[in-house]
N, CA, C and O atoms as CSV, one atom per row, in Angstrom:
chain,resi,resn,atom,element,x,y,z
A,1,UNK,N,N,57.596,15.464,94.438
A,1,UNK,CA,C,58.904,14.845,94.496
A,1,UNK,C,C,58.751,13.346,94.224
A,1,UNK,O,O,57.980,12.679,94.913
A,2,UNK,N,N,59.469,12.803,93.237
A,2,UNK,CA,C,59.330,11.375,92.927
A,2,UNK,C,C,60.003,10.491,93.974
A,2,UNK,O,O,60.899,10.926,94.697
A,3,UNK,N,N,59.557,9.262,94.036
A,3,UNK,CA,C,60.178,8.251,94.884
A,3,UNK,C,C,60.650,7.124,93.982
A,3,UNK,O,O,59.911,6.674,93.106
A,4,UNK,N,N,61.870,6.668,94.191
A,4,UNK,CA,C,62.436,5.602,93.380
A,4,UNK,C,C,62.768,4.405,94.247
A,4,UNK,O,O,63.177,4.543,95.400
A,5,UNK,N,N,62.584,3.229,93.672
A,5,UNK,CA,C,63.107,2.004,94.263
A,5,UNK,C,C,64.320,1.641,93.411
A,5,UNK,O,O,64.182,1.303,92.235
A,6,UNK,N,N,65.492,1.712,94.002
A,6,UNK,CA,C,66.736,1.450,93.282
A,6,UNK,C,C,67.197,0.037,93.614
A,6,UNK,O,O,67.353,-0.315,94.783
A,7,UNK,N,N,67.413,-0.771,92.577
A,7,UNK,CA,C,67.897,-2.135,92.742
A,7,UNK,C,C,69.345,-2.162,92.270
A,7,UNK,O,O,69.627,-1.963,91.089
A,8,UNK,N,N,70.264,-2.411,93.209
A,8,UNK,CA,C,71.693,-2.405,92.911
A,8,UNK,C,C,72.192,-3.843,92.928
A,8,UNK,O,O,72.050,-4.546,93.928
A,9,UNK,N,N,72.781,-4.279,91.809
A,9,UNK,CA,C,73.317,-5.635,91.746
A,9,UNK,C,C,74.836,-5.588,91.671
A,9,UNK,O,O,75.425,-4.670,91.099
A,10,UNK,N,N,75.443,-6.591,92.258
A,10,UNK,CA,C,76.894,-6.724,92.244
A,10,UNK,C,C,77.230,-7.940,91.388
A,10,UNK,O,O,77.021,-9.069,91.832
A,11,UNK,N,N,77.746,-7.745,90.170
A,11,UNK,CA,C,78.028,-8.876,89.287
A,11,UNK,C,C,79.101,-9.825,89.820
A,11,UNK,O,O,79.107,-11.006,89.471
A,12,UNK,N,N,80.007,-9.325,90.660
A,12,UNK,CA,C,81.072,-10.185,91.182
A,12,UNK,C,C,80.539,-11.224,92.157
A,12,UNK,O,O,80.945,-12.386,92.119
A,13,UNK,N,N,79.623,-10.804,93.034
A,13,UNK,CA,C,79.113,-11.726,94.047
A,13,UNK,C,C,77.750,-12.298,93.693
A,13,UNK,O,O,77.341,-13.311,94.261
A,14,UNK,N,N,77.039,-11.666,92.763
A,14,UNK,CA,C,75.711,-12.133,92.389
A,14,UNK,C,C,74.622,-11.701,93.353
A,14,UNK,O,O,73.519,-12.247,93.317
A,15,UNK,N,N,74.903,-10.741,94.209
A,15,UNK,CA,C,73.915,-10.280,95.180
A,15,UNK,C,C,73.266,-8.983,94.713
A,15,UNK,O,O,73.831,-8.242,93.909
A,16,UNK,N,N,72.074,-8.727,95.230
A,16,UNK,CA,C,71.383,-7.474,94.945
A,16,UNK,C,C,70.872,-6.880,96.243
A,16,UNK,O,O,70.665,-7.581,97.234
A,17,UNK,N,N,70.673,-5.563,96.213
A,17,UNK,CA,C,70.047,-4.911,97.359
A,17,UNK,C,C,69.140,-3.806,96.846
A,17,UNK,O,O,69.406,-3.193,95.812
A,18,UNK,N,N,68.063,-3.561,97.586
A,18,UNK,CA,C,67.089,-2.546,97.200
A,18,UNK,C,C,67.160,-1.378,98.166
A,18,UNK,O,O,67.311,-1.544,99.377
A,19,UNK,N,N,67.044,-0.175,97.582
A,19,UNK,CA,C,67.079,1.050,98.373
A,19,UNK,C,C,65.903,1.913,97.953
A,19,UNK,O,O,65.631,2.064,96.762
A,20,UNK,N,N,65.206,2.477,98.927
A,20,UNK,CA,C,64.136,3.436,98.653
A,20,UNK,C,C,64.726,4.837,98.680
A,20,UNK,O,O,65.332,5.236,99.674
A,21,UNK,N,N,64.554,5.586,97.596
A,21,UNK,CA,C,65.055,6.958,97.537
A,21,UNK,C,C,63.895,7.929,97.596
A,21,UNK,O,O,62.906,7.772,96.880
A,22,UNK,N,N,64.016,8.920,98.437
A,22,UNK,CA,C,63.002,9.966,98.563
A,22,UNK,C,C,63.704,11.307,98.663
A,22,UNK,O,O,64.919,11.370,98.849
A,23,UNK,N,N,62.932,12.380,98.540
A,23,UNK,CA,C,63.385,13.753,98.770
A,23,UNK,C,C,64.497,14.186,97.813
A,23,UNK,O,O,64.398,13.998,96.600
A,24,UNK,N,N,65.552,14.768,98.376
A,24,UNK,CA,C,66.590,15.427,97.579
A,24,UNK,C,C,67.452,14.460,96.769
A,24,UNK,O,O,67.967,14.831,95.714
A,25,UNK,N,N,67.613,13.247,97.241
A,25,UNK,CA,C,68.486,12.311,96.534
A,25,UNK,C,C,67.908,11.881,95.191
A,25,UNK,O,O,68.653,11.427,94.322
A,26,UNK,N,N,66.587,12.015,95.003
A,26,UNK,CA,C,65.998,11.626,93.722
A,26,UNK,C,C,66.319,12.625,92.621
A,26,UNK,O,O,66.351,12.258,91.446
A,27,UNK,N,N,66.554,13.866,92.979
A,27,UNK,CA,C,66.863,14.889,91.970
A,27,UNK,C,C,68.159,14.592,91.233
A,27,UNK,O,O,68.315,14.971,90.073
A,28,UNK,N,N,69.079,13.924,91.890
A,28,UNK,CA,C,70.360,13.602,91.259
A,28,UNK,C,C,70.187,12.619,90.101
A,28,UNK,O,O,71.010,12.593,89.186
A,29,UNK,N,N,69.124,11.810,90.132
A,29,UNK,CA,C,68.913,10.808,89.091
A,29,UNK,C,C,68.034,11.300,87.949
A,29,UNK,O,O,68.058,10.715,86.867
A,30,UNK,N,N,67.266,12.349,88.161
A,30,UNK,CA,C,66.382,12.846,87.107
A,30,UNK,C,C,67.206,13.336,85.920
A,30,UNK,O,O,68.167,14.087,86.087
A,31,UNK,N,N,66.824,12.905,84.727
A,31,UNK,CA,C,67.532,13.302,83.514
A,31,UNK,C,C,68.658,12.368,83.117
A,31,UNK,O,O,69.203,12.507,82.022
A,32,UNK,N,N,69.026,11.422,83.967
A,32,UNK,CA,C,70.072,10.455,83.622
A,32,UNK,C,C,69.503,9.424,82.651
A,32,UNK,O,O,68.295,9.190,82.615
A,33,UNK,N,N,70.388,8.812,81.864
A,33,UNK,CA,C,69.964,7.839,80.858
A,33,UNK,C,C,70.536,6.462,81.167
A,33,UNK,O,O,71.461,6.322,81.967
A,34,UNK,N,N,69.972,5.454,80.522
A,34,UNK,CA,C,70.484,4.097,80.649
A,34,UNK,C,C,71.902,4.071,80.087
A,34,UNK,O,O,72.149,4.577,78.992
A,35,UNK,N,N,72.819,3.489,80.829
A,35,UNK,CA,C,74.217,3.429,80.426
A,35,UNK,C,C,75.083,4.458,81.111
A,35,UNK,O,O,76.308,4.334,81.098
A,36,UNK,N,N,74.474,5.489,81.718
A,36,UNK,CA,C,75.249,6.505,82.430
A,36,UNK,C,C,75.869,5.904,83.687
A,36,UNK,O,O,75.268,5.056,84.347
A,37,UNK,N,N,77.066,6.352,84.006
A,37,UNK,CA,C,77.748,5.912,85.220
A,37,UNK,C,C,77.708,7.059,86.220
A,37,UNK,O,O,78.113,8.182,85.920
A,38,UNK,N,N,77.212,6.752,87.416
A,38,UNK,CA,C,77.089,7.776,88.452
A,38,UNK,C,C,77.898,7.361,89.670
A,38,UNK,O,O,78.255,6.194,89.827
A,39,UNK,N,N,78.180,8.321,90.518
A,39,UNK,CA,C,78.879,8.052,91.766
A,39,UNK,C,C,77.875,7.546,92.795
A,39,UNK,O,O,76.757,8.056,92.868
A,40,UNK,N,N,78.251,6.569,93.576
A,40,UNK,CA,C,77.363,5.999,94.575
A,40,UNK,C,C,76.991,6.957,95.684
A,40,UNK,O,O,75.981,6.763,96.360
A,41,UNK,N,N,77.800,7.998,95.882
A,41,UNK,CA,C,77.515,8.994,96.919
A,41,UNK,C,C,76.182,9.698,96.665
A,41,UNK,O,O,75.528,10.138,97.611
A,42,UNK,N,N,75.773,9.808,95.400
A,42,UNK,CA,C,74.518,10.491,95.074
A,42,UNK,C,C,73.309,9.806,95.692
A,42,UNK,O,O,72.308,10.455,95.995
A,43,UNK,N,N,73.404,8.489,95.879
A,43,UNK,CA,C,72.266,7.761,96.437
A,43,UNK,C,C,72.590,7.118,97.777
A,43,UNK,O,O,71.846,6.260,98.253
A,44,UNK,N,N,73.691,7.527,98.383
A,44,UNK,CA,C,74.012,7.046,99.719
A,44,UNK,C,C,74.849,5.787,99.767
A,44,UNK,O,O,74.934,5.153,100.819
A,45,UNK,N,N,75.466,5.404,98.669
A,45,UNK,CA,C,76.339,4.233,98.627
A,45,UNK,C,C,77.770,4.706,98.412
A,45,UNK,O,O,78.157,5.009,97.284
A,46,UNK,N,N,78.543,4.771,99.456
A,46,UNK,CA,C,79.889,5.329,99.347
A,46,UNK,C,C,80.862,4.298,98.783
A,46,UNK,O,O,80.744,3.099,99.036
A,47,UNK,N,N,81.822,4.796,98.014
A,47,UNK,CA,C,82.903,3.962,97.514
A,47,UNK,C,C,82.594,3.129,96.294
A,47,UNK,O,O,83.369,2.227,95.975
A,48,UNK,N,N,81.494,3.385,95.587
A,48,UNK,CA,C,81.168,2.602,94.395
A,48,UNK,C,C,80.787,3.516,93.239
A,48,UNK,O,O,80.320,4.638,93.437
A,49,UNK,N,N,80.996,3.014,92.034
A,49,UNK,CA,C,80.495,3.648,90.814
A,49,UNK,C,C,79.394,2.742,90.290
A,49,UNK,O,O,79.568,1.525,90.220
A,50,UNK,N,N,78.255,3.332,89.919
A,50,UNK,CA,C,77.096,2.563,89.490
A,50,UNK,C,C,76.727,2.905,88.057
A,50,UNK,O,O,76.801,4.064,87.648
A,51,UNK,N,N,76.328,1.889,87.295
A,51,UNK,CA,C,75.854,2.098,85.931
A,51,UNK,C,C,74.362,1.806,85.889
A,51,UNK,O,O,73.910,0.785,86.406
A,52,UNK,N,N,73.593,2.708,85.268
A,52,UNK,CA,C,72.153,2.516,85.136
A,52,UNK,C,C,71.914,1.510,84.022
A,52,UNK,O,O,72.373,1.708,82.897
A,53,UNK,N,N,71.196,0.426,84.327
A,53,UNK,CA,C,70.966,-0.627,83.344
A,53,UNK,C,C,69.531,-0.714,82.870
A,53,UNK,O,O,69.260,-1.384,81.873
A,54,UNK,N,N,68.596,-0.056,83.554
A,54,UNK,CA,C,67.202,-0.118,83.131
A,54,UNK,C,C,66.274,0.356,84.221
A,54,UNK,O,O,66.683,0.998,85.188
A,55,UNK,N,N,64.993,0.016,84.036
A,55,UNK,CA,C,63.993,0.402,85.018
A,55,UNK,C,C,62.605,0.194,84.468
A,55,UNK,O,O,62.433,-0.368,83.386
A,56,UNK,N,N,61.603,0.649,85.217
A,56,UNK,CA,C,60.219,0.558,84.764
A,56,UNK,C,C,59.417,1.697,85.373
A,56,UNK,O,O,59.810,2.290,86.378
A,57,UNK,N,N,58.274,1.994,84.738
A,57,UNK,CA,C,57.463,3.117,85.204
A,57,UNK,C,C,56.368,2.645,86.148
A,57,UNK,O,O,56.332,1.478,86.536
A,58,UNK,N,N,55.472,3.561,86.515
A,58,UNK,CA,C,54.429,3.262,87.498
A,58,UNK,C,C,53.460,2.189,87.021
A,58,UNK,O,O,52.826,1.533,87.847
A,59,UNK,N,N,53.326,1.991,85.703
A,59,UNK,CA,C,52.422,0.976,85.168
A,59,UNK,C,C,53.146,-0.328,84.840
A,59,UNK,O,O,52.518,-1.288,84.392
A,60,UNK,N,N,54.464,-0.373,85.058
A,60,UNK,CA,C,55.222,-1.588,84.816
A,60,UNK,C,C,55.857,-1.687,83.446
A,60,UNK,O,O,56.442,-2.720,83.122
A,61,UNK,N,N,55.763,-0.646,82.628
A,61,UNK,CA,C,56.363,-0.694,81.300
A,61,UNK,C,C,57.872,-0.509,81.410
A,61,UNK,O,O,58.337,0.397,82.102
A,62,UNK,N,N,58.644,-1.364,80.732
A,62,UNK,CA,C,60.101,-1.319,80.882
A,62,UNK,C,C,60.737,-0.173,80.100
A,62,UNK,O,O,60.196,0.299,79.100
A,63,UNK,N,N,61.892,0.256,80.579
A,63,UNK,CA,C,62.689,1.251,79.864
A,63,UNK,C,C,63.556,0.517,78.847
A,63,UNK,O,O,64.093,-0.554,79.130
A,64,UNK,N,N,63.688,1.109,77.654
A,64,UNK,CA,C,64.551,0.535,76.619
A,64,UNK,C,C,65.660,1.512,76.278
A,64,UNK,O,O,65.408,2.709,76.138
A,65,UNK,N,N,66.887,1.019,76.142
A,65,UNK,CA,C,67.999,1.924,75.851
A,65,UNK,C,C,67.980,2.508,74.446
A,65,UNK,O,O,68.648,3.513,74.202
A,66,UNK,N,N,67.238,1.914,73.513
A,66,UNK,CA,C,67.238,2.402,72.135
A,66,UNK,C,C,66.150,3.429,71.844
A,66,UNK,O,O,66.077,3.928,70.721
A,67,UNK,N,N,65.303,3.764,72.816
A,67,UNK,CA,C,64.271,4.789,72.651
A,67,UNK,C,C,64.747,6.043,73.373
A,67,UNK,O,O,64.902,6.035,74.594
A,68,UNK,N,N,64.979,7.120,72.624
A,68,UNK,CA,C,65.504,8.354,73.211
A,68,UNK,C,C,64.425,9.131,73.957
A,68,UNK,O,O,63.274,9.183,73.525
A,69,UNK,N,N,64.803,9.730,75.072
A,69,UNK,CA,C,63.918,10.620,75.812
A,69,UNK,C,C,63.128,9.934,76.897
A,69,UNK,O,O,63.294,8.744,77.166
A,70,UNK,N,N,62.250,10.727,77.524
A,70,UNK,CA,C,61.414,10.236,78.619
A,70,UNK,C,C,59.993,10.063,78.114
A,70,UNK,O,O,59.061,10.659,78.654
A,71,UNK,N,N,59.824,9.251,77.085
A,71,UNK,CA,C,58.536,9.108,76.411
A,71,UNK,C,C,58.037,7.677,76.519
A,71,UNK,O,O,58.788,6.759,76.850
A,72,UNK,N,N,56.740,7.509,76.230
A,72,UNK,CA,C,56.149,6.192,76.063
A,72,UNK,C,C,55.876,6.030,74.575
A,72,UNK,O,O,55.328,6.932,73.943
A,73,UNK,N,N,56.254,4.888,74.012
A,73,UNK,CA,C,56.035,4.659,72.590
A,73,UNK,C,C,55.578,3.234,72.354
A,73,UNK,O,O,55.972,2.307,73.062
A,74,UNK,N,N,54.730,3.080,71.334
A,74,UNK,CA,C,54.405,1.761,70.828
A,74,UNK,C,C,55.425,1.450,69.744
A,74,UNK,O,O,55.514,2.166,68.747
A,75,UNK,N,N,56.191,0.389,69.936
A,75,UNK,CA,C,57.183,0.017,68.931
A,75,UNK,C,C,56.994,-1.443,68.539
A,75,UNK,O,O,56.458,-2.241,69.308
A,76,UNK,N,N,57.437,-1.778,67.341
A,76,UNK,CA,C,57.367,-3.143,66.846
A,76,UNK,C,C,58.618,-3.881,67.317
A,76,UNK,O,O,59.735,-3.551,66.918
A,77,UNK,N,N,58.413,-4.884,68.172
A,77,UNK,CA,C,59.534,-5.591,68.795
A,77,UNK,C,C,59.543,-7.042,68.334
A,77,UNK,O,O,58.499,-7.693,68.289
A,78,UNK,N,N,60.720,-7.541,67.994
A,78,UNK,CA,C,60.879,-8.947,67.654
A,78,UNK,C,C,61.539,-9.731,68.776
A,78,UNK,O,O,61.264,-10.917,68.957
A,79,UNK,N,N,62.400,-9.076,69.522
A,79,UNK,CA,C,63.063,-9.700,70.671
A,79,UNK,C,C,63.627,-8.595,71.540
A,79,UNK,O,O,63.653,-7.433,71.135
A,80,UNK,N,N,64.075,-8.946,72.723
A,80,UNK,CA,C,64.699,-7.975,73.601
A,80,UNK,C,C,63.816,-7.560,74.756
A,80,UNK,O,O,62.891,-8.273,75.146
A,81,UNK,N,N,64.122,-6.388,75.296
A,81,UNK,CA,C,63.444,-5.893,76.485
A,81,UNK,C,C,61.995,-5.552,76.162
A,81,UNK,O,O,61.728,-4.786,75.237
A,82,UNK,N,N,61.074,-6.108,76.910
A,82,UNK,CA,C,59.667,-5.789,76.752
A,82,UNK,C,C,58.865,-6.782,75.940
A,82,UNK,O,O,57.653,-6.614,75.801
A,83,UNK,N,N,59.505,-7.822,75.393
A,83,UNK,CA,C,58.769,-8.798,74.592
A,83,UNK,C,C,59.522,-10.119,74.547
A,83,UNK,O,O,60.730,-10.158,74.313
A,84,UNK,N,N,58.785,-11.198,74.775
A,84,UNK,CA,C,59.331,-12.545,74.677
A,84,UNK,C,C,58.479,-13.308,73.671
A,84,UNK,O,O,57.354,-13.689,73.995
A,85,UNK,N,N,58.987,-13.545,72.448
A,85,UNK,CA,C,58.168,-14.185,71.410
A,85,UNK,C,C,57.826,-15.630,71.754
A,85,UNK,O,O,58.631,-16.357,72.336
A,86,UNK,N,N,56.616,-16.025,71.380
A,86,UNK,CA,C,56.161,-17.394,71.615
A,86,UNK,C,C,56.609,-18.309,70.477
A,86,UNK,O,O,56.868,-19.494,70.689
A,87,UNK,N,N,56.697,-17.747,69.258
A,87,UNK,CA,C,57.111,-18.514,68.081
A,87,UNK,C,C,58.334,-17.845,67.459
A,87,UNK,O,O,58.537,-16.645,67.645
A,88,UNK,N,N,59.143,-18.590,66.734
A,88,UNK,CA,C,60.290,-17.975,66.057
A,88,UNK,C,C,59.830,-16.968,64.998
A,88,UNK,O,O,58.939,-17.261,64.200
A,89,UNK,N,N,60.433,-15.801,64.996
A,89,UNK,CA,C,60.094,-14.780,64.008
A,89,UNK,C,C,58.906,-13.914,64.368
A,89,UNK,O,O,58.553,-13.015,63.605
A,90,UNK,N,N,58.278,-14.158,65.507
A,90,UNK,CA,C,57.098,-13.387,65.906
A,90,UNK,C,C,57.497,-11.971,66.316
A,90,UNK,O,O,58.496,-11.769,67.006
A,91,UNK,N,N,56.696,-10.990,65.878
A,91,UNK,CA,C,56.911,-9.598,66.270
A,91,UNK,C,C,55.578,-9.015,66.710
A,91,UNK,O,O,54.527,-9.376,66.180
A,92,UNK,N,N,55.626,-8.123,67.671
A,92,UNK,CA,C,54.407,-7.474,68.159
A,92,UNK,C,C,54.684,-6.020,68.464
A,92,UNK,O,O,55.827,-5.616,68.679
A,93,UNK,N,N,53.612,-5.236,68.477
A,93,UNK,CA,C,53.714,-3.832,68.842
A,93,UNK,C,C,53.455,-3.729,70.348
A,93,UNK,O,O,52.382,-4.095,70.827
A,94,UNK,N,N,54.442,-3.231,71.082
A,94,UNK,CA,C,54.356,-3.137,72.538
A,94,UNK,C,C,54.663,-1.719,72.999
A,94,UNK,O,O,55.372,-0.965,72.331
A,95,UNK,N,N,54.107,-1.375,74.164
A,95,UNK,CA,C,54.336,-0.065,74.757
A,95,UNK,C,C,55.544,-0.142,75.687
A,95,UNK,O,O,55.591,-0.971,76.596
A,96,UNK,N,N,56.524,0.736,75.447
A,96,UNK,CA,C,57.738,0.768,76.268
A,96,UNK,C,C,58.068,2.209,76.619
A,96,UNK,O,O,57.510,3.141,76.039
A,97,UNK,N,N,58.973,2.386,77.567
A,97,UNK,CA,C,59.441,3.699,78.007
A,97,UNK,C,C,60.761,4.030,77.339
A,97,UNK,O,O,61.473,3.139,76.875
A,98,UNK,N,N,61.084,5.306,77.291
A,98,UNK,CA,C,62.368,5.758,76.765
A,98,UNK,C,C,63.495,5.518,77.754
A,98,UNK,O,O,63.288,4.955,78.829
A,99,UNK,N,N,64.695,5.956,77.375
A,99,UNK,CA,C,65.876,5.647,78.176
A,99,UNK,C,C,66.230,6.699,79.219
A,99,UNK,O,O,67.267,6.583,79.873
A,100,UNK,N,N,65.396,7.723,79.393
A,100,UNK,CA,C,65.696,8.808,80.325
A,100,UNK,C,C,64.825,8.703,81.573
A,100,UNK,O,O,63.627,8.436,81.482
A,101,UNK,N,N,65.429,8.913,82.729
A,101,UNK,CA,C,64.705,8.837,84.002
A,101,UNK,C,C,63.946,10.139,84.230
A,101,UNK,O,O,64.518,11.226,84.139
A,102,UNK,N,N,62.647,10.020,84.531
A,102,UNK,CA,C,61.826,11.183,84.875
A,102,UNK,C,C,60.937,10.837,86.060
A,102,UNK,O,O,61.153,9.820,86.720
A,103,UNK,N,N,59.943,11.671,86.336
A,103,UNK,CA,C,59.091,11.485,87.519
A,103,UNK,C,C,58.189,10.260,87.424
A,103,UNK,O,O,57.725,9.765,88.451
A,104,UNK,N,N,57.927,9.757,86.211
A,104,UNK,CA,C,57.044,8.605,86.043
A,104,UNK,C,C,57.738,7.271,86.317
A,104,UNK,O,O,57.070,6.249,86.474
A,105,UNK,N,N,59.036,7.270,86.373
A,105,UNK,CA,C,59.792,6.043,86.621
A,105,UNK,C,C,59.709,5.716,88.114
A,105,UNK,O,O,59.839,6.595,88.965
A,106,UNK,N,N,59.489,4.431,88.411
A,106,UNK,CA,C,59.354,3.989,89.797
A,106,UNK,C,C,60.558,3.156,90.229
A,106,UNK,O,O,61.067,3.319,91.338
A,107,UNK,N,N,61.011,2.260,89.346
A,107,UNK,CA,C,62.125,1.381,89.682
A,107,UNK,C,C,63.296,1.662,88.751
A,107,UNK,O,O,63.119,1.818,87.543
A,108,UNK,N,N,64.496,1.725,89.328
A,108,UNK,CA,C,65.716,1.935,88.558
A,108,UNK,C,C,66.669,0.793,88.883
A,108,UNK,O,O,66.958,0.525,90.049
A,109,UNK,N,N,67.154,0.125,87.843
A,109,UNK,CA,C,68.099,-0.972,88.018
A,109,UNK,C,C,69.511,-0.465,87.750
A,109,UNK,O,O,69.749,0.249,86.776
A,110,UNK,N,N,70.440,-0.837,88.618
A,110,UNK,CA,C,71.837,-0.424,88.482
A,110,UNK,C,C,72.742,-1.596,88.789
A,110,UNK,O,O,72.349,-2.555,89.455
A,111,UNK,N,N,73.981,-1.498,88.283
A,111,UNK,CA,C,74.984,-2.495,88.647
A,111,UNK,C,C,76.259,-1.787,89.062
A,111,UNK,O,O,76.553,-0.681,88.608
A,112,UNK,N,N,77.010,-2.443,89.932
A,112,UNK,CA,C,78.268,-1.888,90.417
A,112,UNK,C,C,79.336,-2.107,89.350
A,112,UNK,O,O,79.586,-3.233,88.920
A,113,UNK,N,N,79.963,-0.999,88.931
A,113,UNK,CA,C,80.996,-1.071,87.905
A,113,UNK,C,C,82.381,-1.049,88.538
A,113,UNK,O,O,83.251,-1.832,88.156
A,114,UNK,N,N,82.587,-0.167,89.493
A,114,UNK,CA,C,83.878,-0.064,90.177
A,114,UNK,C,C,83.625,0.073,91.666
A,114,UNK,O,O,82.728,0.795,92.103
A,115,UNK,N,N,84.436,-0.637,92.432
A,115,UNK,CA,C,84.272,-0.613,93.880
A,115,UNK,C,C,85.608,-0.278,94.515
A,115,UNK,O,O,86.649,-0.793,94.107
A,116,UNK,N,N,85.571,0.579,95.508
A,116,UNK,CA,C,86.782,0.976,96.215
A,116,UNK,C,C,87.295,-0.221,97.005
A,116,UNK,O,O,86.545,-0.874,97.730
A,117,UNK,N,N,88.570,-0.491,96.852
A,117,UNK,CA,C,89.160,-1.623,97.565
A,117,UNK,C,C,89.224,-1.310,99.048
A,117,UNK,O,O,89.467,-0.169,99.441
A,118,UNK,N,N,89.008,-2.306,99.852
A,118,UNK,CA,C,89.060,-2.124,101.300
A,118,UNK,C,C,90.507,-1.930,101.735
A,118,UNK,O,O,91.443,-2.366,101.065
A,119,UNK,N,N,90.660,-1.272,102.863
A,119,UNK,CA,C,91.992,-0.954,103.365
A,119,UNK,C,C,92.770,-2.221,103.734
A,119,UNK,O,O,93.978,-2.306,103.513
A,120,UNK,N,N,92.067,-3.192,104.293
A,120,UNK,CA,C,92.742,-4.421,104.695
A,120,UNK,C,C,92.958,-5.310,103.471
A,120,UNK,O,O,92.080,-5.463,102.622
A,121,UNK,N,N,94.132,-5.877,103.413
A,121,UNK,CA,C,94.391,-6.864,102.374
A,121,UNK,C,C,94.126,-8.228,102.978
A,121,UNK,O,O,94.397,-8.469,104.154
A,122,UNK,N,N,93.599,-9.103,102.166
A,122,UNK,CA,C,93.327,-10.442,102.672
A,122,UNK,C,C,94.634,-11.198,102.871
A,122,UNK,O,O,95.563,-11.108,102.068
A,123,UNK,N,N,94.670,-11.935,103.955
A,123,UNK,CA,C,95.854,-12.739,104.221
A,123,UNK,C,C,95.794,-13.994,103.364
A,123,UNK,O,O,94.763,-14.662,103.280
A,124,UNK,N,N,96.896,-14.291,102.742
A,124,UNK,CA,C,96.946,-15.507,101.938
A,124,UNK,C,C,97.319,-16.670,102.832
A,124,UNK,O,O,98.021,-16.503,103.830
A,125,UNK,N,N,96.863,-17.802,102.482
A,125,UNK,CA,C,97.115,-18.995,103.289
A,125,UNK,C,C,98.320,-19.734,102.713
A,125,UNK,O,O,98.180,-20.705,101.969
A,126,UNK,N,N,99.487,-19.255,103.070
A,126,UNK,CA,C,100.710,-19.852,102.559
A,126,UNK,C,C,101.017,-21.173,103.251
A,126,UNK,O,O,101.599,-22.072,102.644
A,127,UNK,N,N,100.634,-21.297,104.502
A,127,UNK,CA,C,100.966,-22.506,105.246
A,127,UNK,C,C,100.252,-23.714,104.651
A,127,UNK,O,O,100.845,-24.787,104.537
A,128,UNK,N,N,99.008,-23.556,104.277
A,128,UNK,CA,C,98.285,-24.676,103.687
A,128,UNK,C,C,98.849,-25.026,102.319
A,128,UNK,O,O,98.898,-26.199,101.949
A,129,UNK,N,N,99.271,-24.025,101.572
A,129,UNK,CA,C,99.851,-24.280,100.261
A,129,UNK,C,C,101.144,-25.071,100.408
A,129,UNK,O,O,101.407,-25.982,99.624
A,130,UNK,N,N,101.954,-24.729,101.407
A,130,UNK,CA,C,103.201,-25.449,101.628
A,130,UNK,C,C,102.930,-26.884,102.043
A,130,UNK,O,O,103.608,-27.802,101.580
A,131,UNK,N,N,101.948,-27.089,102.910
A,131,UNK,CA,C,101.625,-28.437,103.351
A,131,UNK,C,C,101.138,-29.282,102.189
A,131,UNK,O,O,101.492,-30.456,102.084
A,132,UNK,N,N,100.333,-28.701,101.318
A,132,UNK,CA,C,99.823,-29.473,100.193
A,132,UNK,C,C,100.942,-29.807,99.217
A,132,UNK,O,O,100.923,-30.871,98.598
A,133,UNK,N,N,101.926,-28.903,99.067
A,133,UNK,CA,C,103.071,-29.191,98.211
A,133,UNK,C,C,103.891,-30.340,98.786
A,133,UNK,O,O,104.360,-31.209,98.051
A,134,UNK,N,N,104.059,-30.338,100.110
A,134,UNK,CA,C,104.822,-31.399,100.756
A,134,UNK,C,C,104.128,-32.742,100.593
A,134,UNK,O,O,104.785,-33.746,100.321
A,135,UNK,N,N,102.820,-32.774,100.754
A,135,UNK,CA,C,102.091,-34.035,100.616
A,135,UNK,C,C,102.139,-34.532,99.183
A,135,UNK,O,O,102.227,-35.738,98.954
A,136,UNK,N,N,102.084,-33.622,98.207
A,136,UNK,CA,C,102.149,-34.058,96.817
A,136,UNK,C,C,103.540,-34.598,96.493
A,136,UNK,O,O,103.666,-35.533,95.701
A,137,UNK,N,N,104.591,-34.024,97.094
A,137,UNK,CA,C,105.951,-34.531,96.895
A,137,UNK,C,C,106.082,-35.923,97.503
A,137,UNK,O,O,106.712,-36.803,96.917
A,138,UNK,N,N,105.485,-36.123,98.684
A,138,UNK,CA,C,105.542,-37.426,99.334
A,138,UNK,C,C,104.806,-38.467,98.506
A,138,UNK,O,O,105.266,-39.601,98.381
A,139,UNK,N,N,103.656,-38.084,97.936
A,139,UNK,CA,C,102.887,-39.017,97.115
A,139,UNK,C,C,103.680,-39.420,95.881
A,139,UNK,O,O,103.645,-40.581,95.473
A,140,UNK,N,N,104.399,-38.465,95.280
A,140,UNK,CA,C,105.206,-38.771,94.103
A,140,UNK,C,C,106.323,-39.751,94.450
A,140,UNK,O,O,106.593,-40.686,93.696
A,141,UNK,N,N,106.966,-39.534,95.586
A,141,UNK,CA,C,108.047,-40.440,95.992
A,141,UNK,C,C,107.490,-41.812,96.354
A,141,UNK,O,O,108.131,-42.829,96.088
A,142,UNK,N,N,106.296,-41.850,96.961
A,142,UNK,CA,C,105.670,-43.119,97.308
A,142,UNK,C,C,105.313,-43.907,96.056
A,142,UNK,O,O,105.541,-45.115,95.999
A,143,UNK,N,N,104.759,-43.238,95.058
A,143,UNK,CA,C,104.372,-43.930,93.825
A,143,UNK,C,C,105.603,-44.353,93.041
A,143,UNK,O,O,105.595,-45.395,92.385
A,144,UNK,N,N,106.670,-43.548,93.103
A,144,UNK,CA,C,107.905,-43.897,92.402
A,144,UNK,C,C,108.552,-45.125,93.052
A,144,UNK,O,O,109.047,-46.011,92.355
A,145,UNK,N,N,108.546,-45.174,94.376
A,145,UNK,CA,C,109.147,-46.312,95.078
A,145,UNK,C,C,108.277,-47.562,94.907
A,145,UNK,O,O,108.801,-48.675,94.865
A,146,UNK,N,N,106.977,-47.392,94.810
A,146,UNK,CA,C,106.083,-48.526,94.624
A,146,UNK,C,C,106.224,-49.093,93.213
A,146,UNK,O,O,106.051,-50.295,93.015
A,147,UNK,N,N,106.529,-48.259,92.244
A,147,UNK,CA,C,106.673,-48.699,90.866
A,147,UNK,C,C,107.965,-49.490,90.686
A,147,UNK,O,O,108.037,-50.348,89.806
A,148,UNK,N,N,108.992,-49.221,91.502
A,148,UNK,CA,C,110.278,-49.919,91.391
A,148,UNK,C,C,110.185,-51.246,92.007
A,148,UNK,O,O,111.165,-51.992,92.017
């Protein structure tokens, strides 16, 4: 049975959290591809929809969305995931993983796409808005009277 470290990021707040998945919950992710949207209930996160954005295998090789299947391949890369060129125009042959999750994958990166709104609505601060409007009106009248 594989074990996954799932890294979930929230683009709205900029926060991330890590979850260790073991046993039956890992089966729900096997066979999924980069870009797939899954329900958060599958991994114990209620009320969210998650999109798979990437990952890496046991040796640290990154997953690429443009390589089909659960394979390792040497590909010629000029830029993007798995290679950072030192000079402009530099290309190298690098080993990367395919876009499908299998037993060799250790880390899976996800982002929150949709989140269930909380039952409570936030209270708006109308009183402060009114006070600031009143002060701005007073400032306008003060500057108008000072100009005369």
